[in-house]
C-alpha positions in Angstrom: 48.2 -13.2 112.9 48.5 -14.7 116.2 47.0 -12.2 118.0 43.9 -12.5 115.6 43.7 -16.2 116.2 43.8 -15.6 120.0 41.3 -13.3 119.9 39.0 -15.7 117.6 39.5 -18.1 119.9 37.6 -16.2 122.8 34.1 -15.6 120.5 31.7 -18.2 122.1 29.4 -20.1 119.9 26.4 -18.1 119.6 28.9 -15.5 118.1 29.5 -17.5 115.1 25.9 -18.6 115.0 24.8 -15.5 115.0 27.2 -14.6 112.0 26.0 -17.9 110.1 22.4 -16.7 110.3 23.6 -12.9 109.2 25.0 -14.8 106.0 22.0 -16.8 105.2 19.8 -13.8 105.6 21.8 -11.4 103.7 22.0 -14.0 101.1 18.0 -14.5 101.0 17.7 -10.5 101.1 19.9 -9.3 98.6 19.0 -12.3 96.3 15.6 -10.7 95.8 16.4 -6.8 96.2 19.1 -7.5 93.4 16.4 -8.8 90.6 13.2 -7.3 92.3 13.0 -4.4 90.1 13.4 -6.6 87.0 10.7 -8.9 88.5 8.4 -6.2 89.2 8.7 -4.4 85.9 9.6 -7.4 82.8 7.1 -8.6 80.6 4.3 -10.9 82.0 5.5 -13.5 79.4 8.7 -13.9 81.1 6.8 -14.9 84.1 7.9 -11.4 85.4 4.8 -9.2 87.0 4.4 -6.7 84.0 4.0 -3.5 86.5 5.0 0.0 85.6 8.0 1.6 86.7 5.9 4.1 89.0 4.2 0.9 90.5 7.9 -0.6 91.0 9.1 2.5 92.8 6.5 2.4 95.2 6.8 -1.2 96.3 10.3 -1.1 96.3 10.5 2.3 98.4 7.7 1.1 100.8 9.5 -2.3 101.3 12.9 -1.0 102.1 11.6 1.9 104.1 10.2 -0.4 106.7 13.0 -2.9 106.8 15.3 0.5 108.0 12.6 2.0 110.0 10.9 -0.7 112.0 14.0 -1.5 113.9 13.9 1.3 115.9 10.8 -0.3 117.6 11.5 -3.8 117.1 14.5 -3.7 119.1 12.1 -3.2 121.8 9.9 -5.9 121.1 13.1 -8.3 121.1 14.4 -6.8 124.6 11.0 -7.9 126.1 10.1 -11.2 124.4 13.6 -12.8 124.2 15.9 -12.4 121.3 15.6 -16.4 120.5 11.5 -16.1 120.1 11.9 -12.8 118.0 14.5 -15.0 115.9 11.6 -17.6 115.5 8.9 -15.3 114.6 11.3 -13.2 112.1 12.1 -16.5 110.6 8.3 -17.8 110.2 7.5 -14.6 108.4 10.5 -14.3 106.1 10.3 -18.2 105.1 6.6 -17.7 104.3 7.1 -14.1 102.8 9.9 -15.0 100.6 8.1 -17.6 99.0 4.9 -15.9 98.7 6.6 -13.0 96.9 6.8 -15.6 93.9 3.1 -16.3 94.4 1.5 -12.7 94.4 -0.1 -12.4 91.2 -1.7 -8.3 91.7 -0.2 -5.2 92.9 -2.3 -5.0 95.9 -1.4 -8.4 96.9 2.4 -8.0 96.1 2.2 -4.6 98.1 0.7 -6.5 101.0 3.3 -9.4 101.1 6.1 -7.1 100.7 4.9 -5.2 103.6 4.4 -8.4 105.6 8.1 -9.9 104.5 9.5 -6.3 105.4 7.9 -6.7 109.0 9.9 -10.1 109.3 13.4 -8.6 108.3 13.2 -5.5 110.6 12.5 -7.9 113.5 15.7 -10.0 112.8 18.1 -6.6 111.8 18.4 -5.3 115.7 18.7 -8.9 117.4 21.6 -10.1 115.4 23.5 -6.7 115.7 22.6 -7.1 119.3 23.7 -10.7 119.5 27.2 -9.7 118.0 27.4 -6.9 120.9 26.5 -9.1 123.7 29.0 -11.9 122.5 32.1 -9.6 122.1 34.0 -7.3 124.9 35.8 -4.4 124.6 38.7 -6.8 123.8 37.4 -8.5 120.9 34.5 -6.2 119.9 36.6 -4.4 116.8 37.6 -7.6 115.6 34.1 -9.2 116.3 32.3 -6.4 114.6 34.9 -6.5 111.5 34.4 -9.9 110.9 30.5 -9.5 110.9 30.7 -6.6 108.5 32.6 -9.2 106.3 29.8 -11.9 106.9 27.5 -9.1 105.6 29.4 -8.4 102.4 29.8 -12.0 101.5 26.2 -13.0 102.1 25.3 -9.4 99.9 27.4 -11.1 97.5 26.6 -14.9 96.9 22.6 -13.5 97.0 22.8 -12.1 93.8 25.2 -14.6 91.9 22.8 -17.4 93.0 19.8 -15.8 92.0 21.1 -14.8 88.5 21.2 -18.7 87.9 18.1 -19.9 89.1 16.0 -17.1 87.8 17.3 -18.1 84.5 15.5 -21.2 84.8 11.9 -19.9 86.4 11.7 -16.5 88.7 9.8 -18.5 91.1 13.1 -20.3 92.1 14.6 -17.2 93.3 11.8 -16.8 95.7 12.2 -20.6 97.0 16.2 -20.3 97.2 15.8 -17.2 99.8 13.0 -19.2 101.4 15.4 -22.3 101.7 18.2 -20.1 102.9 15.8 -19.2 105.8 15.0 -21.9 106.5 18.4 -23.2 107.5 18.5 -20.3 109.9 15.6 -21.5 111.5 17.5 -24.6 112.1 20.5 -22.5 113.3 18.3 -20.7 115.7 16.4 -23.7 117.3 19.2 -25.7 117.7 22.3 -24.1 118.3 21.4 -19.9 119.3 22.0 -19.5 122.8 20.0 -16.5 124.2 22.9 -14.1 125.8 22.4 -12.2 128.7 20.2 -9.2 128.3 18.6 -6.9 130.9 15.1 -7.6 132.0 12.8 -4.9 131.2 10.4 -3.4 133.6 8.3 -1.5 132.1 5.8 -2.5 129.5 6.1 -3.1 125.5 3.4 0.1 125.0 5.4 2.2 127.6 8.7 1.3 125.8 7.5 2.4 122.1 6.1 5.5 123.8 9.4 6.3 125.1 11.2 5.3 121.9 9.0 8.1 120.1 9.7 10.2 122.9 13.5 9.6 122.3 13.0 10.5 118.6 11.5 13.7 119.5 14.5 14.5 122.0 17.2 13.7 119.2 15.7 15.5 116.4 15.1 18.1 118.6 19.0 18.6 118.5 18.9 20.9 115.3 22.2 20.4 114.2 21.8 16.9 114.1 18.5 16.7 112.5 19.8 19.1 109.5 22.7 16.2 109.6 20.1 13.4 108.9 18.1 15.4 106.5 21.0 16.2 104.6 22.3 12.6 104.7 18.9 10.8 103.1 20.3 12.5 99.9 23.0 9.8 100.1 20.6 6.9 100.6 18.1 8.6 97.9 21.4 8.3 95.5 22.7 4.7 96.6 19.1 2.9 96.6 19.3 3.5 92.6 21.9 0.5 92.8 18.6 -1.8 93.3 16.0 0.9 92.1 17.1 1.9 88.8 20.5 0.2 87.7 19.4 -3.2 87.0 16.2 -2.2 84.9 18.7 0.7 83.1 21.4 -2.6 82.5 18.3 -4.6 81.0 17.1 -2.1 78.6 20.1 -0.1 77.1 23.7 -1.4 78.2 25.2 -4.2 76.1 27.2 -6.7 78.4 28.6 -8.9 75.9 32.0 -7.2 76.1 32.0 -8.4 79.9 31.0 -11.8 78.8 33.7 -12.1 76.0 36.0 -10.7 78.4 34.9 -13.4 81.1 34.9 -16.1 78.9 38.8 -15.2 77.7 39.7 -15.5 81.3 37.4 -17.4 83.3 35.4 -19.9 80.7 34.2 -21.6 83.3 32.3 -18.7 85.1 31.1 -17.6 81.7 29.4 -20.9 81.1 27.9 -20.8 84.7 26.6 -17.1 85.4 26.5 -16.1 81.5 23.1 -16.5 79.6 22.8 -18.6 76.4 22.6 -15.3 74.2 26.5 -14.2 75.5 25.5 -11.4 77.8 25.6 -11.0 81.8 22.7 -10.7 84.0 22.4 -7.2 85.4 22.3 -8.3 89.2 25.8 -9.9 88.6 27.0 -6.4 87.5 25.7 -4.4 90.4 26.9 -7.2 92.8 30.4 -6.3 92.0 30.1 -3.1 94.9 29.7 -5.8 96.9 33.1 -7.7 95.6 35.1 -4.5 95.8 33.9 -3.8 99.3 35.4 -7.1 100.2 38.2 -6.5 98.5 39.1 -2.8 99.3 36.9 -1.6 102.3 40.2 -2.0 104.6 42.2 -0.3 102.4 40.0 2.5 101.8 39.3 3.1 105.5 42.8 3.1 105.9 43.3 6.0 103.6 40.3 8.1 104.8 40.8 7.5 108.6 43.2 10.4 109.0 40.4 12.7 107.5 37.7 14.4 109.5 34.3 12.3 109.1 32.6 15.3 107.7 35.3 15.6 104.8 35.6 12.0 104.2 31.8 12.0 104.0 31.9 15.2 101.5 34.3 13.7 99.3 33.0 9.7 99.5 29.4 11.0 98.1 31.0 13.3 95.5 33.0 10.5 94.0 30.0 8.3 94.5 27.6 10.8 92.5 30.5 10.9 89.8 30.4 7.1 89.8 26.6 6.9 89.8 26.3 9.3 86.7 28.6 7.2 84.7 26.5 4.4 85.0 24.3 5.9 82.6 26.5 7.8 80.3 28.0 4.8 78.0 26.3 1.7 76.3 29.3 -0.4 76.3 29.4 -2.8 79.6 33.0 -2.7 80.2 32.7 1.1 81.0 29.8 0.4 83.3 32.1 -1.8 85.2 34.7 0.8 85.9 31.9 3.0 87.1 30.8 0.9 89.3 34.0 0.8 90.8 34.1 4.7 91.0 30.9 4.3 92.8 32.1 1.6 95.4 35.6 3.7 96.3 33.0 6.5 97.2 30.1 4.4 99.0 33.5 3.1 101.1 34.4 6.5 101.9 31.4 7.6 103.4 29.2 4.9 104.5 31.2 3.8 107.3 32.1 7.5 108.1 28.4 8.3 108.6 28.2 5.9 111.3 31.4 7.0 113.1 30.4 10.7 112.8 27.1 9.9 114.6 29.2 7.9 117.2 31.6 10.9 118.0 28.9 13.7 118.0 26.6 11.7 120.1 26.4 12.6 124.1 28.4 10.1 126.0 25.1 8.8 127.7 22.9 9.0 124.6 25.1 7.0 122.0 23.1 3.8 121.5 19.8 6.3 121.1 21.8 8.2 118.4 23.3 5.4 116.7 19.8 4.0 116.6 18.7 7.2 114.7 21.3 6.3 112.0 18.4 4.1 110.4 16.0 6.9 109.8 18.0 8.5 106.6 18.4 5.2 105.1 14.5 4.4 105.5 13.9 8.0 104.5 16.3 6.7 101.4 13.8 4.4 100.6 10.6 6.1 100.9 11.9 8.7 98.4 14.3 6.9 96.7 11.9 4.5 95.6 9.0 6.7 94.0 11.3 9.0 92.7 13.2 6.2 90.5 9.8 5.3 89.1 8.9 8.8 87.9 12.4 9.4 86.5 12.3 6.4 84.7 9.1 6.6 83.1 9.7 10.1 82.3 13.2 9.5 80.7 14.5 5.9 79.9 11.7 3.4 80.1 12.2 1.7 77.0 8.4 0.9 76.5 7.4 4.3 76.7 10.1 5.6 74.2 9.0 3.4 71.7 6.0 3.9 71.7 6.8 7.6 71.3 8.7 6.9 68.3 6.0 4.8 66.7 3.9 8.1 67.3 6.2 10.2 65.8 6.9 8.1 62.8 2.7 8.0 62.3 2.7 4.6 62.6 0.0 2.3 64.7 0.4 -0.8 66.9 -2.0 -2.8 69.0 -1.9 -1.4 72.7 -0.1 -3.5 75.1 -3.0 -5.5 77.0 -3.2 -9.0 79.2 -2.7 -10.8 75.7 -0.6 -8.4 74.2 3.0 -7.9 75.9 5.5 -5.9 76.3 7.6 -8.2 74.4 5.0 -8.5 71.5 5.3 -5.1 71.5 8.9 -4.4 70.9 8.9 -7.6 68.5 6.0 -6.0 66.1 7.7 -2.5 66.5 10.9 -4.4 65.1 9.0 -5.8 62.2 7.3 -2.6 61.2 10.6 -0.9 61.4 12.8 -3.6 60.1 15.1 -3.4 62.6 17.4 -6.1 64.7 17.0 -5.5 68.6 20.4 -4.2 68.7 19.6 -1.2 65.9 16.2 -0.6 67.8 17.8 0.2 71.0 20.4 2.1 69.6 17.7 4.4 67.4 15.6 5.0 70.6 19.0 5.8 72.5 19.8 8.5 70.0 16.5 9.6 69.5 15.3 9.9 72.8 18.5 10.0 74.9 17.6 7.9 78.1 21.2 8.7 79.5 19.6 12.0 80.6 18.8 10.4 84.2 22.3 10.8 85.0 21.6 14.5 85.7 19.1 13.8 88.1 20.6 11.1 90.4 24.3 13.0 90.0 22.7 16.3 90.8 21.3 14.7 94.2 24.6 13.5 94.9 26.5 16.6 94.3 23.5 18.3 96.1 24.2 16.4 99.2 28.1 16.8 99.2 27.2 20.8 98.9 25.0 20.9 101.7 27.1 18.8 104.2 29.7 21.5 102.8 27.8 24.2 103.9 26.5 22.5 107.1 30.2 22.0 108.4 31.2 25.6 107.3 28.3 27.6 108.5 26.3 25.6 111.1 29.4 24.0 112.9 31.4 27.0 111.9 34.6 24.6 111.1 37.7 26.4 109.5 
């Protein structure tokens, strides 16, 4: 502990300002991401957008894909115009973008605002990481990045919890709170952020961007590395279902009353604060447990897997995550879901850090930064592919409104079509009346007759295929024994 304290004292003020900005940025980002699938697809009479799951998948996949692809380019912009100016531009975009997300009222409008906001997030991402790197030394970098990673998860945990409270009042407050969080960052950067030392770039921005694309081509010409990146896309396609699919599935099919009752028994004040009036727990709070588990157990899991080769840890971790993800969709009892999220988190903690470690190990010593920058490409690919895929799979197997329409048709009944004046909620309520069933009874009927839980097969198969592909990559391409 004395060594830790003495190291912490060596960090300059800018290091702590950068960590504070990361906290508020992650708060804002995950506060919206955790509820975005619900906001896009929920019935219009709830204040949401009422879009289809296909539209949701394209919107969210595009947003996340841009956030993780553009840092390959925005880092070069920041190196030339300065970190502080880049942060100011980023915050102007994010403050206005997050607010406008709650004002957009059409699909095209929502897409434009999401792309605009993603550009702001992509400008922020490389700058704060570079600031941490430049405000730490060889002696302090290990603890410095450990603190940074902890801050990332704390912000990721706080955001959805706050969003869950405010969206019970009105959806628009979710976006206002995220915009306000970034406003605090604007104050920090203007008043307290000091530009770290950076090398002046002699080439022009256009030349730098051309060089970046040449570097991408150079890296991807390394066949073994390109195959690895392609395989890892599968992991991220699976991972992003945590935000693309799980919130909607919980809302539609999972009974979270047992979780609420358990919390109310042990921590009644938490149940009053974060539970709903109906005695349930909102989906975003449940998936938020992934961040909670990472905060508690990442060091333990990292200690356990540190003795394994990165590829072996990745293969095992992805397989475990696949099992955990599959279990998300198998049981309707929220307590089982809680346990399955823990299993998934173990898999993520075992595999995700090892991906970064593996890339750092195999990169040529003079090109480590270049190779590490390419680690964002599979994450972007996972969004671009996983978003639209989530829409197609959910619409085919688990969309509650679609399955209800099928049930009504199969029974030879006739209900009005969903329109601007006759919402999804209206359709559901009229179906209940016609069938003389309660909400729970109708949900159970659809579960029994239409098996929405079958979506586990798709996503678990992607994860298992990714693990097997990595194993073959190791044995056949790397020829490991």
